[in-house]
N, C-alpha and C positions, 0 to 999 in steps of 0.2 A: 503491851499493845492496847489501845483504847477500843471500846465497843463502837461498832459502826453505827452511824446515825441513820434513822429511817428517812430523814430529809435528804434530797439530792444535794450534791455539792454545788456551790455557787458557780464554779467554772463549767461544770457539766450542764447546769441549767442554761447558762449563757450560750454554750455551744448548741444546745437544743433549739434555742430561740433563733440563732443565726441559721441553722439548718432549715427550720420551718419557714423563715423569712425568704431565704434564697430558693427554697424548693428542692435543694439537692444536698446530700450528705457531704460533709467535709472529709476529705481523705487524710488519714494520719500520715505523717512524714515517714518515709521508708528508713529503716534502720541501716546503719553501716554494717555490712556483712563481716568485715574484718574486725570491727570493734565487738560485735556479738560473739564471734569465734574466740577472740582474746578473753572476753569476760567469762565465757563458758570454760575455757581452759583453766583460768584462775580458780573458778568455782570447783572444778573437778579436782584440782590439787589441794585447795584450801580445806575442804571438809575432812578428808583423810589425814591431812597433816595436823589439823587441830586435834583430832581424836588421838593421834599418836602422842601428842604433847600432854594430853590430859591424864591425870592419875585415874585409877579405877574408882576411887572414892568420889572424885569430882565428877566423873562421867555418870556415876550412879545418882549423885545429887541432881544433876541436870535432867536426867531421865525421870526421876521422881517428880520434880517440879513440873515437867511437861505433862506427865500423866495426871497429876492433880488438876492442872489447868484444863485438860481435855475432859475430865469427868465433871468438873464444875460447869463447864460450858454445856455439856450434855444435859445436866440437871437444871440449867438455867440460873445457876448461882454465880454471882459476880465475886471474884476474889482478887486480891492484889498479889501478883506473883513477881513483882519487880525486885530488883536487888540481887545480891549474891553474885 
């Protein structure tokens, strides 16, 4: 994952200009409740299923990589944790 830029996104900036020009905030489109429920159901199944399929060694590697990334972020150090 790349580091978030301090500059606002072009699309966000354009939206802000439109909102200021019209004088009212634009409302985001409502999400389809059925699609949201279906996505959540898949997410609830997917995580535990992936964990069940991983070996203990691979699970440990993933956890170590995540811990290294968290500590580096806390210290303000940029590291490359892609791959594997």
